[in-house]
Structure formats: C-alpha cells, structure tokens
Backbone as a chain_set.jsonl record, in Angstrom:
{"seq": "XXXXXXXXXXXXXXXXXXXXXXXXXXXXXXXXXXXXXXXXXXXXXXXXXXXXXXXXXXXXXXXXXXXXXXXXXXXXXXXXXXXXXXXXXXXXXXXXXXXXXXXXXXXXXXXXXXXXXXXXXXXXXXXXXXXXXXXXXXXXXXXXXXXXXXXXXXXXXXXXXXXX", "coords": {"N": [[71.19, 17.882, -7.133], [69.534, 18.362, -4.076], [68.126, 16.627, -1.42], [65.314, 18.885, 0.219], [63.655, 18.646, 3.509], [60.557, 18.745, 4.938], [59.438, 19.022, 8.513], [56.382, 18.71, 10.502], [54.6, 19.669, 13.017], [52.028, 17.315, 14.091], [48.269, 17.98, 15.233], [47.729, 15.537, 18.107], [45.262, 14.701, 17.553], [44.868, 14.357, 15.139], [44.363, 11.686, 12.825], [42.416, 11.222, 13.823], [41.115, 13.714, 12.849], [41.32, 13.481, 10.248], [40.8, 11.079, 9.458], [37.608, 11.82, 9.934], [37.106, 13.422, 7.918], [37.372, 12.113, 5.854], [35.588, 10.315, 5.639], [33.327, 11.871, 5.498], [33.754, 13.114, 2.71], [32.772, 10.966, 1.693], [30.244, 9.533, -0.37], [27.984, 7.592, 0.496], [28.638, 7.965, 3.337], [27.748, 10.694, 3.435], [24.768, 11.11, 2.888], [23.343, 8.596, 4.393], [23.774, 10.333, 6.876], [23.049, 12.654, 6.384], [20.071, 12.022, 5.58], [18.955, 10.305, 8.509], [19.888, 13.129, 10.761], [17.703, 14.352, 9.337], [15.148, 12.749, 10.044], [15.936, 12.456, 13.023], [15.143, 15.844, 12.87], [12.138, 15.223, 12.002], [11.168, 13.286, 14.579], [11.88, 14.805, 16.325], [10.414, 17.226, 16.365], [7.281, 15.641, 15.946], [6.718, 14.408, 18.424], [5.468, 16.124, 20.385], [3.598, 15.182, 19.745], [2.894, 12.711, 19.897], [4.213, 10.956, 17.399], [5.886, 8.694, 15.531], [8.415, 9.492, 13.91], [9.107, 6.862, 11.745], [6.386, 5.863, 11.983], [4.875, 8.128, 11.047], [5.576, 7.926, 8.577], [4.905, 5.322, 8.113], [1.882, 6.282, 8.517], [1.837, 8.138, 5.85], [1.634, 6.204, 3.871], [-0.782, 4.85, 3.638], [-3.574, 4.739, 1.927], [-5.924, 7.025, 2.653], [-8.579, 6.485, 2.395], [-9.483, 4.923, 1.473], [-7.864, 2.479, 2.506], [-4.83, 0.449, 2.438], [-3.392, -2.135, 0.716], [-1.7, -4.45, 2.8], [-0.131, -6.135, 1.562], [1.366, -4.361, 0.351], [2.111, -2.379, 1.995], [4.766, -2.204, 2.88], [7.105, -2.403, 0.025], [6.717, -0.239, -0.414], [7.764, 1.057, 1.391], [9.86, 0.717, 0.898], [10.794, -1.445, 2.857], [11.084, -4.528, 4.963], [8.787, -7.636, 5.084], [9.028, -7.783, 7.742], [9.662, -6.451, 9.708], [7.947, -4.16, 8.842], [5.434, -5.417, 9.621], [5.658, -5.918, 12.748], [5.96, -2.588, 13.26], [3.234, -1.941, 12.207], [1.921, -3.835, 14.23], [2.194, -2.328, 16.857], [0.933, 0.139, 15.994], [-1.798, -0.877, 15.503], [-1.241, -1.044, 17.52], [-1.703, 1.599, 19.032], [-3.884, 2.288, 18.951], [-4.28, 3.139, 16.004], [-4.615, 2.268, 13.257], [-6.33, -0.169, 11.798], [-6.864, -3.599, 10.98], [-8.226, -4.801, 7.732], [-10.124, -7.723, 6.117], [-10.564, -8.529, 3.196], [-13.605, -8.431, 1.194], [-13.98, -9.967, -0.906], [-11.482, -11.003, -1.639], [-10.973, -12.633, 0.008], [-7.959, -13.515, 1.18], [-6.288, -10.998, 1.012], [-5.792, -8.336, 2.745], [-6.895, -5.109, 4.15], [-5.069, -2.548, 5.338], [-6.567, -0.237, 6.885], [-7.077, 3.678, 7.972], [-7.626, 4.56, 11.195], [-9.665, 7.421, 13.234], [-8.185, 8.737, 14.738], [-5.765, 8.012, 13.875], [-5.815, 8.886, 10.932], [-6.296, 11.708, 11.716], [-3.375, 11.819, 13.078], [-1.841, 11.313, 10.79], [-2.025, 13.38, 8.777], [-0.773, 15.011, 10.54], [1.06, 14.478, 10.085], [1.574, 14.706, 7.437], [1.58, 17.682, 7.306], [3.605, 17.87, 8.835], [5.945, 17.303, 6.923], [5.445, 18.884, 4.473], [5.612, 20.98, 5.478], [8.18, 21.318, 6.336], [9.691, 21.301, 4.128], [8.659, 22.973, 2.55], [10.273, 24.743, 4.18], [13.348, 23.955, 3.132], [12.76, 24.746, 0.582], [12.979, 27.555, 0.485], [15.108, 28.358, 1.045], [17.122, 27.084, -1.078], [18.149, 27.716, -4.492], [15.861, 27.243, -7.048], [17.322, 25.88, -10.01], [19.274, 25.014, -8.111], [17.729, 22.21, -6.454], [16.665, 21.466, -8.678], [19.077, 20.176, -9.892], [20.11, 18.676, -7.617], [18.1, 16.079, -7.326], [18.424, 15.327, -9.847], [20.536, 14.337, -9.288], [20.089, 12.528, -7.319], [18.335, 10.331, -8.295], [20.335, 9.686, -10.422], [21.936, 8.217, -8.287], [20.212, 6.285, -8.138], [19.854, 4.763, -10.286], [22.578, 3.723, -10.163], [22.634, 2.952, -8.451], [21.39, 0.493, -8.761], [21.368, -1.052, -10.619], [23.95, -1.551, -9.508], [23.587, -3.516, -7.732], [23.768, -6.596, -5.638], [23.571, -9.987, -6.016]], "CA": [[69.547, 18.449, -5.717], [69.571, 18.175, -2.581], [66.426, 16.705, -0.473], [65.02, 19.413, 1.231], [63.162, 17.624, 4.895], [60.326, 19.604, 6.313], [58.661, 18.536, 9.035], [55.383, 19.276, 11.094], [53.755, 19.171, 13.963], [50.28, 17.789, 13.935], [47.612, 17.725, 16.186], [47.467, 14.122, 18.554], [44.135, 13.756, 17.366], [45.303, 13.808, 13.582], [43.879, 10.261, 12.16], [40.905, 11.493, 13.389], [40.206, 14.448, 11.988], [41.684, 12.802, 8.868], [39.207, 9.845, 8.657], [35.988, 12.33, 9.829], [37.325, 14.278, 6.852], [37.466, 11.117, 4.216], [33.905, 9.702, 6.198], [32.703, 13.476, 5.144], [32.839, 13.05, 1.082], [32.738, 9.542, 1.079], [28.356, 9.932, -0.685], [26.941, 6.68, 1.39], [27.903, 8.977, 4.716], [26.598, 12.167, 3.169], [23.26, 10.388, 1.817], [23.341, 8.494, 5.185], [23.765, 10.786, 7.815], [21.463, 13.524, 6.419], [18.748, 11.428, 6.625], [19.495, 10.507, 10.183], [19.4, 14.515, 10.426], [16.536, 14.273, 8.897], [14.609, 11.47, 10.779], [16.439, 12.991, 13.856], [14.137, 16.176, 12.991], [10.983, 14.578, 12.28], [10.993, 12.808, 15.071], [11.835, 16.217, 18.255], [8.854, 17.643, 15.766], [6.937, 14.497, 16.076], [7.084, 13.959, 19.25], [5.047, 16.696, 20.561], [1.91, 14.561, 18.783], [3.267, 10.936, 20.059], [4.413, 9.834, 16.479], [7.557, 8.94, 15.183], [9.248, 9.709, 12.125], [8.237, 6.372, 11.367], [5.139, 5.528, 11.876], [4.501, 8.832, 10.435], [5.787, 7.815, 6.931], [4.109, 4.625, 7.201], [0.582, 6.396, 7.79], [1.924, 8.95, 4.894], [1.153, 4.997, 2.626], [-1.311, 4.419, 3.651], [-4.361, 5.378, 1.243], [-6.723, 7.872, 3.765], [-9.891, 6.93, 2.487], [-9.795, 2.879, 1.909], [-6.957, 2.075, 3.016], [-3.624, 0.214, 2.09], [-2.909, -3.663, 1.154], [-0.723, -4.58, 3.686], [1.544, -6.672, 1.269], [2.301, -3.5, -0.104], [2.949, -1.135, 2.435], [6.774, -2.953, 2.735], [7.663, -2.584, -0.696], [5.853, 1.891, -0.619], [8.946, 1.844, 1.977], [11.947, 0.362, 0.445], [11.39, -1.81, 3.988], [11.098, -5.519, 4.803], [7.141, -7.146, 5.423], [9.021, -7.927, 9.227], [9.915, -5.074, 10.26], [6.895, -4.013, 9.088], [4.981, -6.493, 10.59], [5.797, -5.483, 14.601], [5.151, -1.668, 13.265], [1.763, -2.227, 11.963], [1.247, -3.795, 15.745], [2.907, -1.483, 17.364], [0.15, 1.02, 15.282], [-2.755, -1.549, 15.841], [-2.002, -1.372, 19.921], [-1.789, 3.251, 19.736], [-5.051, 2.994, 17.769], [-3.931, 4.57, 14.551], [-4.744, 1.476, 12.091], [-7.33, -1.455, 11.573], [-6.838, -4.198, 9.161], [-9.782, -5.187, 7.089], [-10.056, -8.349, 5.431], [-11.287, -8.26, 1.963], [-14.687, -9.035, 0.747], [-14.028, -9.972, -1.988], [-10.5, -11.899, -1.802], [-10.534, -13.351, 1.803], [-6.822, -13.503, 1.141], [-6.421, -10.113, 1.183], [-5.846, -7.341, 4.249], [-6.609, -4.163, 3.806], [-4.967, -1.513, 6.268], [-6.352, 1.178, 6.986], [-6.629, 4.621, 9.074], [-8.426, 4.576, 11.965], [-9.792, 7.914, 12.758], [-6.92, 9.305, 15.628], [-4.366, 7.465, 12.631], [-5.786, 9.748, 9.887], [-5.121, 12.796, 12.195], [-1.662, 11.621, 12.541], [-1.114, 11.108, 9.662], [-2.633, 14.82, 8.533], [0.318, 16.654, 11.275], [3.358, 13.837, 9.475], [1.695, 15.531, 6.427], [1.425, 18.992, 6.56], [4.631, 18.337, 8.898], [7.073, 16.903, 5.516], [5.62, 19.758, 3.21], [6.697, 22.466, 5.798], [9.984, 20.955, 6.135], [10.27, 21.248, 2.219], [9.047, 24.927, 1.812], [11.917, 25.298, 4.263], [14.508, 23.449, 2.16], [12.847, 25.165, -1.133], [12.715, 28.616, 0.335], [16.776, 28.534, 0.767], [17.81, 26.844, -2.018], [17.793, 28.091, -5.039], [15.006, 26.196, -8.337], [18.352, 25.161, -10.026], [19.867, 23.674, -6.784], [17.304, 21.971, -6.099], [16.623, 20.024, -9.961], [20.478, 19.406, -9.808], [19.7, 17.329, -6.66], [17.248, 15.527, -8.011], [18.785, 14.703, -10.877], [21.796, 13.623, -8.935], [19.298, 11.299, -6.559], [18.166, 10.107, -9.152], [21.081, 9.747, -11.686], [22.467, 7.617, -7.506], [18.95, 5.109, -7.674], [19.851, 4.293, -11.01], [23.296, 3.354, -10.187], [22.53, 1.757, -6.826], [19.652, -0.573, -9.536], [23.232, -1.726, -11.504], [24.803, -2.623, -8.488], [22.424, -4.424, -6.636], [24.255, -8.245, -5.336], [22.469, -11.655, -5.665]], "C": [[70.12, 17.788, -4.813], [67.852, 17.856, -2.018], [66.347, 17.96, 0.344], [63.525, 18.546, 1.95], [62.146, 18.758, 5.017], [59.007, 18.544, 7.559], [57.845, 19.274, 9.627], [54.457, 18.932, 11.663], [52.426, 19.247, 13.855], [50.12, 17.684, 15.478], [47.494, 16.219, 16.741], [46.124, 13.95, 18.223], [43.875, 14.006, 15.345], [44.622, 13.018, 13.288], [42.833, 10.769, 12.334], [39.708, 12.045, 12.826], [40.322, 14.183, 10.438], [40.297, 11.975, 8.332], [37.786, 10.089, 8.604], [35.827, 12.522, 8.547], [36.906, 13.402, 5.721], [35.645, 10.881, 3.968], [32.733, 11.311, 5.031], [32.407, 13.608, 3.239], [33.312, 11.641, 0.953], [30.757, 10.421, 0.882], [28.111, 9.053, -0.109], [27.043, 8.076, 2.488], [27.148, 10.354, 4.129], [25.495, 11.664, 3.137], [22.577, 10.378, 4.246], [22.975, 9.8, 7.15], [22.907, 12.033, 7.694], [20.187, 13.191, 6.51], [17.989, 10.998, 8.062], [18.853, 12.002, 10.815], [17.747, 14.387, 10.469], [15.152, 14.158, 9.685], [15.1, 12.269, 12.196], [14.855, 13.966, 14.286], [13.033, 15.642, 13.573], [10.623, 13.564, 13.818], [11.106, 13.97, 16.69], [10.265, 16.85, 17.745], [7.494, 16.55, 16.323], [5.979, 13.737, 17.097], [5.728, 14.628, 20.728], [3.497, 15.981, 20.426], [2.012, 13.219, 18.697], [3.085, 10.267, 18.922], [5.337, 9.916, 15.785], [7.544, 9.188, 14.174], [9.304, 8.298, 11.149], [6.82, 5.155, 10.644], [4.532, 6.796, 11.134], [4.786, 8.769, 9.029], [5.332, 6.375, 6.95], [2.66, 5.283, 7.348], [0.641, 7.28, 6.128], [1.328, 7.947, 3.837], [0.585, 4.113, 2.732], [-2.585, 4.878, 2.74], [-5.77, 6.33, 2.555], [-8.45, 7.146, 3.809], [-10.786, 4.969, 1.754], [-8.996, 2.198, 2.024], [-5.688, 0.998, 2.045], [-3.526, -1.711, 1.885], [-1.975, -4.044, 1.78], [0.494, -5.248, 2.823], [1.914, -5.539, 0.747], [2.427, -2.364, 0.323], [4.816, -0.545, 2.427], [7.825, -1.58, 1.345], [7.689, -0.533, -1.022], [7.292, 2.065, 0.346], [10.308, 1.547, 1.751], [12.048, -0.338, 2.769], [11.047, -3.531, 4.041], [9.644, -6.166, 5.855], [7.815, -8.161, 7.254], [9.568, -7.253, 10.034], [8.605, -4.279, 10.312], [5.527, -4.453, 10.113], [4.208, -5.814, 11.991], [5.79, -3.873, 14.328], [4.34, -1.844, 12.763], [1.456, -3.115, 13.68], [1.273, -3.066, 16.746], [1.313, -0.074, 17.171], [-1.273, 0.75, 15.879], [-3.141, -0.637, 17.462], [-2.312, 0.305, 19.994], [-2.555, 3.124, 18.816], [-5.376, 3.337, 16.165], [-3.975, 4.024, 13.546], [-5.644, 0.432, 12.706], [-6.951, -2.04, 10.48], [-8.677, -5.034, 9.088], [-9.588, -6.185, 6.153], [-10.86, -7.639, 3.791], [-12.315, -8.869, 1.673], [-14.279, -10.096, -0.22], [-12.633, -11.877, -2.195], [-10.498, -12.149, -0.464], [-9.009, -13.534, 2.125], [-5.789, -12.008, 1.029], [-6.876, -8.988, 2.508], [-5.199, -6.301, 3.754], [-5.894, -3.273, 5.31], [-5.421, -0.353, 6.698], [-6.93, 2.628, 8.297], [-8.322, 3.976, 10.167], [-8.628, 6.46, 12.423], [-8.717, 9.407, 13.354], [-5.578, 9.172, 14.021], [-5.186, 8.465, 11.54], [-5.789, 11.84, 10.271], [-4.125, 13.275, 12.807], [-1.75, 11.899, 11.665], [-1.396, 13.169, 8.797], [-1.836, 15.983, 8.964], [1.682, 16.33, 10.106], [2.821, 14.897, 7.052], [1.696, 16.896, 6.141], [3.564, 19.581, 7.891], [6.279, 18.335, 8.07], [6.664, 18.273, 5.14], [6.017, 20.868, 4.511], [8.41, 22.183, 5.596], [10.882, 21.61, 4.337], [9.828, 22.298, 1.556], [10.077, 24.294, 2.414], [13.53, 25.282, 3.317], [14.226, 25.14, 0.804], [12.972, 27.061, -1.371], [14.687, 29.273, 0.26], [17.598, 28.073, 0.243], [17.125, 27.649, -3.637], [16.571, 27.526, -6.603], [16.788, 25.234, -9.488], [19.216, 24.423, -8.968], [19.177, 22.309, -6.89], [17.269, 20.451, -7.091], [18.216, 19.306, -9.717], [20.125, 18.394, -8.95], [18.337, 16.693, -6.664], [18.017, 14.495, -8.99], [20.118, 14.194, -10.143], [20.83, 12.083, -8.296], [18.83, 10.734, -7.32], [19.293, 8.774, -10.404], [22.209, 8.387, -9.676], [21.521, 6.168, -7.688], [19.775, 4.477, -8.9], [21.517, 3.08, -11.134], [23.255, 2.116, -9.502], [21.932, 0.503, -7.943], [21.234, -1.238, -10.238], [23.671, -2.636, -10.51], [24.649, -3.577, -7.631], [23.879, -6.076, -7.166], [23.171, -8.949, -6.041], [22.332, -11.373, -4.557]], "O": [[70.965, 16.894, -4.785], [66.821, 18.518, -2.139], [67.25, 18.157, 1.157], [62.626, 18.009, 1.303], [62.671, 19.855, 5.207], [58.117, 17.725, 7.333], [58.086, 20.481, 9.592], [53.575, 18.165, 11.277], [51.696, 20.221, 13.668], [50.88, 17.492, 16.427], [47.131, 15.453, 15.849], [45.676, 12.885, 18.648], [42.894, 13.81, 14.628], [43.531, 13.57, 13.435], [42.083, 10.941, 11.373], [38.557, 11.738, 12.515], [39.543, 14.612, 9.587], [39.398, 12.065, 7.496], [36.925, 9.475, 7.973], [34.866, 12.093, 7.908], [36.219, 13.809, 4.784], [34.851, 11.051, 3.043], [31.81, 11.381, 4.221], [31.402, 13.989, 2.639], [34.172, 11.282, 0.149], [30.216, 11.315, 1.533], [27.371, 9.716, 0.619], [26.179, 8.941, 2.627], [26.072, 10.818, 4.506], [25.036, 12.355, 4.047], [22.006, 11.17, 4.996], [22.162, 9.8, 8.073], [22.188, 12.447, 8.604], [19.321, 13.727, 7.201], [16.875, 11.272, 8.509], [17.705, 12.112, 11.245], [16.919, 14.349, 11.379], [14.324, 15.039, 9.914], [14.125, 12.968, 12.471], [13.955, 13.681, 15.075], [12.741, 15.495, 14.76], [9.453, 13.183, 13.849], [10.525, 13.841, 17.768], [9.259, 16.941, 18.449], [6.797, 16.987, 17.238], [5.044, 12.951, 16.94], [5.259, 13.961, 21.65], [2.48, 16.345, 21.017], [1.494, 12.529, 17.818], [2.299, 9.324, 18.834], [5.754, 10.987, 15.345], [6.553, 9.097, 13.45], [9.507, 8.447, 9.944], [6.51, 4.375, 9.744], [3.524, 6.489, 10.497], [4.226, 9.573, 8.284], [5.283, 5.916, 5.808], [1.953, 4.993, 6.383], [-0.278, 7.142, 5.321], [0.617, 8.424, 2.952], [0.806, 2.963, 2.351], [-2.565, 6.078, 3.016], [-6.407, 5.53, 3.241], [-9.263, 7.19, 4.732], [-11.843, 4.343, 1.673], [-9.212, 1.045, 1.651], [-5.894, 0.938, 0.833], [-3.594, -2.453, 2.865], [-0.988, -3.957, 1.051], [1.688, -5.102, 3.086], [3.132, -5.572, 0.569], [2.732, -1.387, -0.361], [5.552, 0.42, 2.222], [8.597, -0.632, 1.485], [8.488, 0.152, -1.661], [7.959, 3.082, 0.153], [11.397, 1.923, 2.185], [12.83, 0.039, 3.642], [10.674, -3.91, 2.931], [9.323, -5.652, 6.927], [7.116, -9.022, 7.788], [9.932, -7.645, 11.143], [8.138, -3.805, 11.347], [4.929, -3.878, 11.023], [3.072, -5.432, 12.27], [5.541, -3.411, 15.442], [5.019, -2.734, 12.25], [0.436, -2.672, 14.208], [0.367, -3.124, 17.578], [0.82, 0.475, 18.156], [-1.914, 1.583, 16.521], [-4.059, -0.108, 18.089], [-3.102, 0.613, 20.886], [-2.269, 3.672, 17.751], [-6.359, 3.655, 15.496], [-3.559, 4.661, 12.579], [-5.697, 0.204, 13.914], [-6.726, -1.541, 9.377], [-9.597, -5.467, 9.78], [-8.893, -5.827, 5.202], [-11.463, -6.596, 3.538], [-12.193, -10.084, 1.829], [-14.449, -11.26, 0.146], [-12.78, -13.038, -2.577], [-9.617, -11.526, 0.129], [-8.73, -13.708, 3.311], [-4.565, -12.127, 0.973], [-7.976, -8.883, 3.049], [-4.08, -6.124, 3.271], [-6.438, -3.557, 6.377], [-4.632, 0.572, 6.891], [-7.113, 2.305, 9.471], [-9.381, 3.381, 9.965], [-7.681, 7.084, 11.947], [-8.515, 10.505, 12.836], [-4.869, 10.005, 13.456], [-4.232, 9.244, 11.529], [-5.486, 12.803, 9.567], [-3.831, 14.435, 13.095], [-1.762, 13.121, 11.524], [-0.439, 13.835, 8.399], [-1.808, 17.137, 8.536], [2.577, 16.993, 9.581], [3.445, 15.334, 6.085], [1.788, 17.338, 4.996], [4.281, 20.582, 7.908], [7.307, 18.954, 8.345], [7.532, 19.088, 5.453], [6.931, 21.637, 4.218], [9.359, 22.666, 4.979], [11.924, 22.028, 3.834], [10.207, 22.68, 0.448], [10.8, 23.498, 1.814], [14.375, 26.123, 3.009], [14.962, 26.038, 0.396], [13.03, 27.732, -2.402], [15.228, 30.207, -0.331], [18.768, 28.255, 0.581], [15.966, 28.021, -3.82], [17.411, 27.723, -7.481], [17.023, 24.027, -9.434], [19.737, 23.321, -9.136], [19.801, 21.338, -7.319], [17.523, 19.271, -6.852], [18.413, 18.127, -9.42], [19.838, 17.282, -9.393], [17.543, 17.001, -5.775], [18.151, 13.274, -8.905], [20.743, 13.43, -10.879], [20.911, 10.934, -8.732], [18.795, 9.756, -6.572], [19.082, 7.663, -10.891], [23.198, 7.77, -10.073], [22.023, 5.077, -7.418], [20.486, 3.543, -8.527], [21.634, 2.071, -11.829], [23.579, 0.945, -9.699], [22.302, -0.611, -7.575], [21.853, -2.135, -9.667], [23.778, -3.863, -10.495], [25.428, -4.266, -6.972], [24.483, -6.415, -8.184], [22.128, -8.497, -6.514], [21.683, -12.105, -3.809]]}, "num_chains": 1, "name": "protein.A"}
C-alpha cells in the first residue's frame, strides 16, 4: 500500500487561531472570560451612577439595616481582607459607608451604609436583577437549571482540588 501525502496551505496566523480555539474550550478560560464580560457590563452601567462593579458587589454584601461585621464581608465575597480594606477605605472616602464599633464588644466593627450608600446599593441591586431577568428571558428554564447544576459541580470539584 502506498502512502498518500496531502499538502494544505495554512494561513500565517494558524497557530494563533488554534491556540485561541484551545483557550475557548478550556473551562477556566470560559468561566473567567464570561465573568470579565459581566464585570465590564456592570462597570459600563454603573459608570452612569459612579458605581464600579466591585463597589456594587461590596454594597450588596452589606446588610442595609444593621450593617455587616467587617470581618464577614471578605469571606462573603471570596476576597482577601487586605484587598477589601483598601476598597472599604475608598468607599468611606466616597461617603458610601461608615464604620461603627459594636457597643457590647469593642473588638467588633460594623460596616454600615450611609444614605448615599443605600441609594447606590439599590441601584446595584436593580442592575443585577435586570441582568438576571434578561438572561432568564433568553434561556429555557431547563438550560438555567442545567447551568446551575454544572456550576455547583465545578465548585465541588474545586473544593476537593484545593492545594494546601
């Protein structure tokens, strides 16, 4: 049997195209690219009200009536405390939040919303609700259910795979 040889002319950027396709099929690339696109969208919408994606996320994690212990906010958001400290300072400077020491336990500090912070929190909440409404309009209920099943499973896998 004789071997047959085929020659294919490939575009000069073929390796770049192939590399891009590999990334698109990578789970972590897809998740991160999606999250970055969502964050970019929230930043664009929030710019009209002077609220960044990160600021809105912090505001949504602060109890609007009682405030939230400062030590609880970072874990709620999956952030490091150091990163959050800088953000809280900036939010305090922007008059979105204030800190209040617990009257019973002076070691506890609550992060509370100012009136301006409450307004920006409500804006962030409505923006998130509107985005979720639009996604639900575009997807069938079973697609959304499947999406959350897959995301939950990925989180389980990540928890098992955590390195020490």
